C-alpha positions in Angstrom: 44.3 118.7 120.2 42.7 115.2 120.6 41.1 113.4 117.6 37.7 114.0 119.2 38.4 117.7 119.4 39.5 117.7 115.8 36.3 115.9 114.8 34.3 118.4 116.7 35.9 121.3 114.9 35.1 119.7 111.5 31.6 118.9 112.7 31.0 122.5 113.6 32.2 123.6 110.1 29.6 121.5 108.3 26.8 122.0 110.8 26.9 118.8 112.9 25.8 119.7 116.5 28.3 118.4 119.1 25.8 118.6 121.9 22.1 118.4 122.2 19.5 117.9 125.0 16.7 115.4 124.3 13.0 115.8 125.3 13.7 113.9 128.5 16.4 116.5 129.6 19.3 114.1 128.9 22.4 115.7 127.5 24.0 113.9 124.5 27.5 114.6 123.1 28.3 112.5 120.0 31.4 110.3 120.3 34.2 109.8 117.9 32.5 107.1 115.9 29.3 109.0 115.4 31.1 112.2 114.4 33.5 110.4 112.1 30.8 108.5 110.3 28.6 111.5 109.9 31.4 113.6 108.6 32.1 110.9 106.0 28.4 111.1 105.0 29.1 114.7 103.9 31.5 113.2 101.3 34.5 114.3 103.3 37.5 112.1 104.4 37.2 110.5 107.8 40.6 111.8 108.8 40.0 115.3 110.4 43.1 116.9 108.8 42.2 115.7 105.4 38.6 116.8 105.9 39.7 120.3 106.9 41.9 120.5 103.8 39.0 119.4 101.6 36.7 122.1 103.1 39.4 124.7 102.6 40.0 123.7 99.0 36.3 123.9 98.3 36.2 127.4 99.6 39.2 128.5 97.6 37.9 127.3 94.3 34.6 129.2 94.7 35.0 132.3 92.5 34.7 135.5 94.6 33.9 133.2 97.6 30.3 132.9 96.4 28.1 129.8 96.8 26.3 128.5 93.7 23.1 130.3 94.7 22.4 133.4 96.7 18.9 133.9 98.1 17.7 137.4 99.0 14.5 138.8 100.4 12.3 140.8 98.1 11.8 143.2 101.0 15.5 144.1 101.2 16.1 147.7 100.0 19.0 146.7 97.9 20.6 143.2 98.2 24.3 143.2 99.0 26.7 140.4 98.1 30.1 140.4 99.9 32.8 139.3 97.5 36.3 138.0 98.0 38.1 139.9 95.3 41.3 138.7 93.5 44.3 140.8 94.5 44.5 142.5 91.1 40.9 143.5 91.1 39.3 146.6 92.7 35.7 145.9 91.7 33.4 143.9 89.5 31.1 144.3 86.5 27.8 142.4 86.9 25.1 141.3 84.5 21.8 139.8 85.8 19.5 137.9 83.5 16.0 137.9 85.0 13.7 134.9 84.8 11.4 136.6 82.4 14.3 137.3 80.0 14.9 140.9 80.9 18.5 142.0 81.7 20.1 144.5 84.1 23.7 145.3 84.6 26.0 147.5 86.6 29.4 148.0 88.1 30.5 147.8 91.7 33.7 149.1 93.4 35.2 147.4 96.4 34.1 144.1 97.9 30.4 144.8 98.1 28.2 144.2 95.2 25.0 146.2 95.7 22.1 145.2 93.5 19.1 147.5 92.7 16.0 147.4 94.9 12.8 146.0 93.6 14.1 142.9 91.9 11.1 140.7 90.9 10.4 137.5 92.6 11.9 134.5 90.9 15.0 132.6 89.9 17.6 134.7 88.1 21.2 134.3 86.9 24.0 136.7 88.0 27.2 136.9 86.1 30.2 138.6 87.7 33.6 139.6 86.2 36.4 141.1 88.1 37.8 144.4 86.7 41.5 144.2 85.9 41.6 140.5 86.5 40.3 137.5 84.6 38.1 136.1 87.5 34.5 135.5 86.6 31.5 133.6 88.0 27.9 132.9 87.4 25.5 132.1 90.2 21.8 131.7 90.8 20.1 134.7 92.4 16.8 133.9 94.0 14.5 136.7 95.1 12.0 135.4 97.6 9.3 136.9 99.9 9.6 136.8 103.7 6.3 135.0 104.1 4.1 132.4 102.5 0.9 132.8 100.6 -2.3 132.5 102.7 -5.3 133.1 100.4 -8.6 134.6 101.4 -9.7 131.6 103.4 -6.7 131.9 105.8 -6.5 135.6 106.3 -6.9 137.2 109.8 -10.3 136.6 111.1 -11.0 133.7 108.8 -12.5 130.5 110.3 -12.1 127.7 107.8 -12.3 124.0 108.4 -11.2 120.9 106.5 -11.8 117.1 106.5 -8.8 114.8 106.4 -8.7 111.3 105.0 -6.4 108.5 104.1 -7.0 108.2 100.4 -6.2 104.5 100.3 -8.8 103.9 103.0 -11.7 105.6 101.1 -14.4 103.3 99.8 -16.2 104.2 96.6 -19.0 102.7 94.6 -16.6 101.7 91.9 -13.2 101.3 93.6 -10.9 98.3 93.1 -9.9 97.6 96.6 -8.2 101.0 97.3 -9.4 104.6 97.4 -8.5 106.3 94.2 -8.5 109.8 92.6 -12.1 109.2 91.4 -13.1 108.7 95.1 -11.2 111.8 96.0 -13.3 113.8 93.5 -16.5 112.3 94.9 -15.4 113.2 98.5 -14.4 116.8 97.5 -17.7 117.4 95.7 -19.8 116.1 98.6 -18.1 117.9 101.5 -17.6 121.1 99.5 -21.4 121.4 99.4 -21.4 121.0 103.2 -19.2 124.0 103.8 -15.8 122.2 104.1 -13.0 124.4 102.9 -10.2 121.8 102.4 -9.8 118.1 102.0 -6.5 116.8 103.5 -4.9 113.5 102.3 -1.9 111.4 103.1 1.2 111.7 100.9 0.6 110.6 97.4 4.3 110.0 96.7 5.4 107.2 94.3 6.2 104.0 96.1 7.6 100.9 94.4 5.6 99.7 91.4 7.5 96.5 91.3 6.9 95.7 94.9 3.4 96.8 96.0 3.9 95.3 99.5 6.1 98.3 100.4 3.3 100.8 101.1 4.2 103.3 103.8 3.3 106.7 102.3 6.0 108.2 104.5 8.8 106.0 103.0 8.5 106.8 99.3 10.6 105.9 96.3 10.2 109.5 95.1 8.5 112.6 96.6 8.2 114.2 93.2 6.1 111.6 91.4 2.8 109.9 92.3 1.7 106.5 93.4 0.1 104.9 90.3 -2.2 102.7 92.4 -4.4 105.7 93.1 -5.4 105.8 89.4 -9.1 105.2 88.8 -8.7 102.6 86.1 -12.2 103.0 84.8 -11.5 106.7 84.0 -8.3 106.0 81.9 -8.9 106.8 78.2 -10.2 103.8 76.3 -11.4 101.7 79.3 -15.2 102.3 78.6 -14.8 101.2 75.0 -12.4 98.3 75.4 -14.2 95.1 76.5 -11.0 93.1 76.3 -9.2 95.4 78.7 -12.2 95.3 81.0 -12.2 91.5 81.0 -8.6 91.4 82.4 -10.1 92.3 85.8 -12.5 89.5 86.8 -15.6 91.1 88.3 -15.6 88.7 91.2 -12.0 89.7 92.1 -12.9 93.4 91.9 -15.9 92.9 94.2 -13.8 90.9 96.7 -11.1 93.6 96.8 -13.8 96.3 97.2 -15.3 94.5 100.2 -12.1 93.8 102.1 -11.6 95.4 105.4 -7.9 96.1 104.7 -6.2 97.2 101.6 -4.3 94.3 100.0 -1.8 96.2 97.9 -0.5 93.2 96.1 -4.0 92.1 95.1 -4.9 95.7 94.0 -1.8 95.8 91.9 -2.6 92.4 90.3 -6.0 93.8 89.3 -4.9 97.2 88.0 -1.7 96.5 86.3 -2.9 94.2 83.5 -5.7 96.6 82.6 -3.4 99.6 82.7 -0.9 97.8 80.5 -3.6 97.0 78.0 -4.9 100.5 77.9 -1.4 101.8 77.4 -1.0 99.5 74.4 -4.3 100.7 73.0 -3.2 104.3 73.5 0.1 103.7 71.8 -1.4 101.9 68.9 -3.9 104.8 68.3 -1.2 107.4 68.6 1.2 106.0 66.0 -0.2 108.4 63.5 -0.2 111.3 66.0 -2.4 114.3 65.9 -4.9 113.6 68.7 -5.4 115.9 71.7 -4.6 113.1 74.1 -1.4 112.3 72.3 -0.3 116.0 72.4 -1.1 116.2 76.1 1.0 113.2 76.8 3.9 114.6 74.8 3.6 117.9 76.6 3.6 116.1 80.0 6.8 114.3 79.1 8.5 117.5 77.9 7.5 119.2 81.2 8.8 116.3 83.2 12.1 116.3 81.3 15.1 114.4 82.6 13.6 113.9 86.0 10.6 112.0 84.7 12.8 110.0 82.3 15.1 109.1 85.2 12.2 108.0 87.4 10.6 105.9 84.6 13.9 104.3 83.9 14.3 103.4 87.5 10.9 101.9 87.5 11.8 99.8 84.5 15.1 98.7 86.0 13.5 97.9 89.4 10.9 95.8 87.6 13.7 94.0 85.6 15.8 93.2 88.7 13.1 92.2 91.1 11.6 89.7 88.7 12.0 86.1 90.0 12.7 87.3 93.5 15.7 89.5 92.6 17.0 92.2 95.0 14.7 94.9 96.2 17.4 97.5 96.6 19.3 99.1 93.7 22.4 98.9 95.9 22.5 95.3 95.0 22.3 95.8 91.2 25.4 95.4 89.0 27.8 98.3 89.5 27.1 99.9 86.1 23.3 99.9 86.8 23.8 101.7 90.1 25.0 104.8 88.2 22.0 106.5 86.5 24.5 108.3 84.2 26.3 105.2 82.9 26.3 104.1 79.3 24.8 100.8 80.4 21.7 102.5 81.9 21.3 104.6 78.8 21.5 101.4 76.7 18.9 99.7 78.9 16.6 102.7 78.6 16.8 102.6 74.8 16.3 98.9 74.7 13.3 99.1 77.0 11.9 102.4 75.6 8.3 101.2 75.6 8.6 100.1 79.2 10.0 103.4 80.2 7.2 105.2 78.3 4.6 103.0 80.1 5.8 104.3 83.5 5.6 107.9 82.1 2.1 107.1 80.9 1.1 106.1 84.5 2.5 109.4 85.9 0.5 111.3 83.2 -2.7 109.6 84.1 -2.2 110.0 87.8 -1.5 113.7 87.4 -4.5 114.2 85.1 -6.8 112.5 87.6 -5.4 114.3 90.6 -5.9 117.6 88.8 -9.5 116.6 88.0 -10.2 115.7 91.6 -8.9 119.0 92.8 -11.0 120.9 90.3 -14.1 118.9 91.2 -13.8 120.0 94.9 -13.2 123.6 94.0 -16.2 123.7 91.8 -18.4 122.5 94.6 -17.2 125.0 97.2 -13.8 123.9 98.6 -12.4 127.4 99.3 -8.9 126.2 100.0 -8.9 123.0 98.0 -6.8 119.9 98.5 -4.3 119.8 101.4 -1.4 117.6 100.3 1.3 116.1 102.5 5.1 116.2 101.9 7.1 113.4 103.6 10.3 114.4 105.4 12.5 112.1 103.3 12.8 109.2 100.9 13.6 105.5 101.1 17.3 104.9 100.4 16.4 102.0 98.1 14.2 104.1 95.8 14.2 106.1 92.6 15.2 109.5 94.2 18.2 108.1 96.0 19.3 106.2 92.9 19.0 109.2 90.6 20.9 111.6 92.8 23.5 109.7 94.8 25.6 112.8 95.5 22.6 114.4 97.3 21.7 111.4 99.5 23.9 110.6 102.5 25.1 107.0 102.5 25.4 105.1 105.8 23.0 107.1 107.8 19.2 107.5 108.4 17.1 110.2 109.9 15.0 109.8 113.0 14.5 111.4 116.4 16.3 111.4 119.8 14.6 109.9 122.9 11.4 111.5 124.0 8.3 110.5 126.0 6.8 108.5 123.1 10.0 106.6 122.4 12.6 106.5 125.2 15.0 104.6 122.8 14.7 107.2 120.1 13.4 106.6 116.6 15.1 105.5 113.4 12.7 106.2 110.4 15.0 104.5 107.9 14.9 107.5 105.5 17.9 108.8 103.7 19.2 112.2 104.8 20.0 115.0 102.3 23.6 116.3 102.3 23.2 120.1 103.0 26.6 120.8 101.3 25.4 119.0 98.1 22.0 120.6 98.3 23.6 124.1 98.2 25.9 123.1 95.4 22.9 122.1 93.4 21.2 125.5 94.0 18.6 123.8 96.2 17.0 122.4 93.0 15.9 119.0 94.6 14.0 120.8 97.3 12.4 123.2 94.8 11.3 120.3 92.7 9.7 118.5 95.7 7.9 121.6 96.8 6.5 122.3 93.3 5.4 118.7 92.7 3.5 118.6 96.0 2.0 122.0 95.8 0.6 121.0 92.3 -3.2 120.8 92.4 -3.2 121.8 96.1 -4.4 124.8 98.0 -2.4 124.1 101.0 0.6 121.8 101.7 1.4 120.1 105.0 5.2 119.6 105.5 5.8 116.6 107.7 8.4 117.2 110.4 8.9 120.8 109.2 11.8 121.2 111.7 13.9 119.5 108.9 14.2 123.0 107.4 16.4 123.9 110.3 17.9 120.5 111.5 17.6 116.8 111.2 18.6 114.0 113.5 21.1 111.7 111.7 21.8 108.2 113.0 24.8 106.3 111.6 23.8 102.9 110.2 24.0 100.1 112.7 24.0 102.4 115.7 21.1 102.8 118.1 19.0 106.0 117.8 20.4 107.3 121.0 23.9 107.7 119.3 22.8 110.1 116.6 23.4 113.8 116.2 21.6 116.8 114.9 22.7 118.2 111.6 21.9 121.8 110.8 20.5 123.0 107.4 20.4 126.5 105.9 17.1 127.4 107.6 16.8 131.0 106.4 17.4 130.0 102.7 15.1 127.0 102.8 12.3 128.9 104.5 12.5 131.6 101.8 12.3 129.0 99.1 9.2 127.6 100.7 7.7 131.1 100.7 8.6 131.7 97.1 7.1 128.5 95.9 4.1 129.0 98.1 3.4 132.3 96.3 4.1 131.0 92.8 1.8 128.0 93.3 -0.8 130.0 95.3 -0.5 127.3 98.0 -0.5 127.9 101.7 1.7 125.9 104.1 1.2 124.0 107.3 4.3 123.1 109.2 4.0 119.8 111.2 5.9 121.1 114.2 5.3 118.3 116.7 8.0 116.6 118.8 11.3 118.3 119.8 11.1 121.8 118.4 14.1 124.1 118.5 13.9 127.2 120.6 12.4 130.1 118.6 11.5 127.9 115.7 7.8 128.3 115.9 8.1 132.1 116.2 10.1 132.2 113.0 7.6 130.1 111.2 4.8 132.3 112.4 6.5 135.3 110.9 6.8 133.5 107.7 3.0 132.8 107.6 3.5 129.0 108.1 0.5 127.6 110.0 1.6 125.7 113.1 0.1 122.2 113.5 -1.7 122.0 116.8 -3.0 118.6 117.9 -5.7 118.7 120.6 -4.3 116.1 122.9 -0.9 117.9 123.1 -2.3 121.4 123.8 -2.0 121.5 127.6 -1.2 123.8 130.4 1.5 123.0 132.9 -0.9 121.1 135.2 -2.0 118.9 132.3 -5.4 120.6 131.7 -6.4 121.3 128.1 -5.9 124.9 127.0 -9.1 126.7 126.2 -10.1 127.4 122.6 -9.2 131.1 123.0 -5.5 130.2 123.7 -4.8 128.5 120.3 -2.6 130.6 118.1 -4.5 132.1 115.2 -2.0 131.1 112.6 -2.4 127.4 113.1 -4.2 124.3 111.9 -6.0 122.7 114.9 -6.6 119.0 114.7 -8.1 116.4 117.0 -5.5 113.8 116.1 -3.1 112.7 113.3 -2.5 109.4 111.5 0.0 108.4 114.1 -2.4 108.9 117.0 -5.5 107.4 118.3 -8.9 108.6 116.9 -11.2 110.4 119.3 -13.0 107.1 120.1 -9.7 105.2 120.2 -8.2 107.8 122.6 -11.1 107.7 124.9 -11.4 103.9 125.1 -7.6 103.5 125.2 -7.5 101.4 122.0 -3.9 102.5 121.4 -2.9 101.4 124.9 -4.5 98.0 124.3 -2.5 97.6 121.0 0.8 98.5 122.7 0.0 96.1 125.5 -1.0 93.3 123.1 2.1 93.8 121.1 4.4 94.1 124.2 5.7 97.5 123.1 6.1 98.8 126.6 9.6 98.5 128.0 8.2 97.3 131.4 5.0 97.0 133.4 5.6 100.3 135.1 5.6 102.2 131.8 2.3 100.5 130.8 0.7 101.3 134.2 1.9 104.9 134.0 0.4 105.5 130.6 -2.9 103.9 131.6 -3.1 106.1 134.7 -2.2 109.2 132.7 -5.0 108.4 130.2 -7.5 108.1 133.1 -6.5 111.6 134.3 -6.7 112.9 130.7 -10.3 111.7 130.4 -11.3 113.6 133.5 -9.5 116.7 132.4 -11.1 116.5 129.0 -14.6 116.3 130.5 -13.8 119.3 132.7 -12.5 121.3 129.6 -15.7 120.5 127.7 -17.8 121.6 130.7 -15.8 124.8 131.0 -17.0 125.7 127.5 -20.6 124.7 128.2 -20.4 121.8 125.8 -21.1 119.1 128.3 -22.9 119.4 131.6 -21.1 117.9 134.6 -24.2 115.8 135.4 -23.5 113.9 132.2 -19.9 112.9 133.1 -21.2 109.5 134.3 -22.4 108.6 130.8 -18.8 108.6 129.6 -16.8 107.7 132.7 -17.9 105.4 135.5 -17.1 105.8 139.2 -14.4 103.2 138.6 -12.9 105.2 135.8 -14.1 102.8 133.0 -14.7 104.8 129.8 -17.8 104.7 127.5 -17.8 106.5 124.2 -20.6 108.0 122.1 -20.8 110.3 119.1 -22.1 113.0 121.4 -18.8 113.1 123.2 -16.8 113.1 119.9 -19.0 116.0 118.6 -18.5 118.0 121.8 -14.7 117.6 121.4 -15.0 118.8 117.7 -17.1 121.7 118.8 -14.5 122.6 121.4 -11.7 122.6 118.8 -13.9 124.4 116.3 -14.2 127.3 118.7 -10.5 127.8 118.7 -8.8 130.9 117.3 -7.0 128.7 114.8 -7.8 129.9 111.3 -8.0 126.3 110.1 -9.6 123.4 112.0 -9.2 119.8 110.7 -11.6 116.9 111.3 -10.6 113.3 110.6 -13.1 111.4 108.6 -12.5 108.4 110.9 -13.9 110.6 113.8 -17.0 111.3 111.7 -17.5 107.6 111.1 -16.9 106.8 114.8 -13.9 104.6 114.1 -11.7 103.4 117.1 -8.7 102.2 115.1 -5.9 104.6 113.9 -4.1 104.6 110.6 -0.6 103.9 111.9 0.8 102.7 115.2 4.3 104.1 115.5 6.9 101.5 116.5 5.2 98.7 114.5 5.5 97.3 110.9 3.8 93.9 110.4 2.2 93.5 113.8 -0.3 96.3 113.3 -2.1 96.9 110.0 -0.5 100.2 109.3 -1.6 102.2 106.2 -4.2 99.5 105.3 -7.4 100.3 107.2 -10.5 101.1 105.1 -13.5 103.0 106.2 -16.5 100.9 107.1 -18.9 102.5 104.6 -18.6 104.1 101.2 -18.0 107.8 100.7 -21.4 108.1 99.1 -23.1 106.6 102.1 -21.0 108.5 104.7 -21.5 111.9 103.0 -25.2 111.4 102.6 -25.7 110.0 106.1 -26.8 111.9 109.3 -23.3 111.8 110.9 -21.6 113.9 108.3 -24.4 116.4 108.0 -24.5 116.7 111.8 -20.7 117.2 112.2 -20.7 119.7 109.3 -23.5 121.8 110.8 -21.9 121.6 114.3 -18.4 122.6 113.1 -19.7 125.3 110.8 -21.7 126.9 113.6 -18.9 126.5 116.1 -16.4 128.1 113.8 -18.7 131.1 113.6 -18.6 131.3 117.4 -14.8 131.0 117.5 -12.8 133.2 119.8 -11.5 136.4 118.1 -7.9 136.8 117.2 
């Protein structure tokens, strides 16, 4: 057997695909270097024989051949675990401690352990002892439902709609240069009164407090904790009474930041941090005696956050310490002892800088309090679903999550996508993959924590690149994206955990299933009550025409666009094409000409689709498309598109606030970093003005009426 064949055998054992076909129909078979480096990323030796021995040894030491956690469906009549019994044993005695403290026990003969039917949902512990032999084991037993929570607003026949916004881009009457949780509350209250069921926002994940210029919400330091820059400083306890703290933010600087067309994250941090520091000192001074309700709430928050919150806050303090004076951004460049979160040196640092660590915990407490208040404000004014939060597919390898759990994060690789129509060279997102072997050893605790954190204060959660539950495309560091390989994850188990947390948090789930989707994946997700994410411009027939509203799947969230795509106005005018041309992102002139021609065809097909629904008379086509094919846009056209989408069978329809405002520019232009102002654009007017204006009222009335005329399921 050749070395490549040996590597392929090991790859198959750990879930690395040795063959895949990209979206362009090209077959890829990873070579020796790719397979060897990805196998090493699993924590296995690069030598195939040694890797095989390591895997065999891991299997031998697992008592009864059981993994650390076993996940069963609540619907199963009686869960059965297949055991590998010691030679001296003919059966086992078992004892199950349920999550609520109740206990059940029993005895099983032979290699099958059959548990009683009707076990409650939750996370339980199962202890097993072999009869006649000394072998024993204790594992996690998770009882999960087959499908996710939906709630009344997403049941069959429901026709809800939501408004999506980039939180940083919201303007408020009192913001400090970035949209904040106070603005989110204002938006939720205003649109809840207009019949909106949900408000969708970008990921709120913690970024890097010590380096605010790293601001992509999809490349976070941690997916569990929040970005403190979204705190409304004026709502922090003590601000209204503390003139000294107020004076730390010069009014002229606040006004200048508020009026800027783009978010200047460094300037916002420079305004907010001194005031937050002062308010924390005030809070700490007043809590020395203890006894206040606020102090008790902070202590409870810290207890609930436990070791995970302490580790995150310690990382923040360390990162601040090492980046001062132009020090390294990445923890990989810290002294060796500080790269280990469990080292004595890190513990010593945390004790010596306890106040600093506590400050970062304070920021998380305030962010959580304000996010919860914003969610409650929207619900009180009619948001039937509530906030729609967003969970990124991975974390930045230089951040808190990767530092705190190095065993979980794969070194020397990044996740991305193979070649497709949008990127013929493939994509490298620079995010750290999770080791599926380590994830199972940990009882899936890191995934559960991320789900819980992002379902908190939400009525629905959008999971970015939801195909990651089944597989992720790994790219070894230094290699082009074309030389990666797919790595499979325990799909059945992960989906059941999503369903369990969905029920426990009363939070529905949208799966962003765009791009290269595995065969049968969408059908499996539909059976699990996960809403498919259907974007208008991609929903086509074979001839390129737009599918009619009645052909949208009912269990879906239909949207006109996403943060990575042009707005309705931008799409019609070709603003995204102009940007790619200006930044020379096309591989050649032929590719540029091809996309421009395709867009001309799309405009014509879109007009025909609108006419087919009676939303636009053919005699009006000339208003939007000249004989030479030159486009002209008006809000009438945008509203016709929204009405078209609102008539779909999708139980949830999403409207971008940028489309209500008639914006041509999109939030993010994939394939760019500095050249395009990604994640920085602000709305042209304040929320108060926009929500009280005629455009919002007209769109709300139009969409609400169109939803009532939607095609039946």
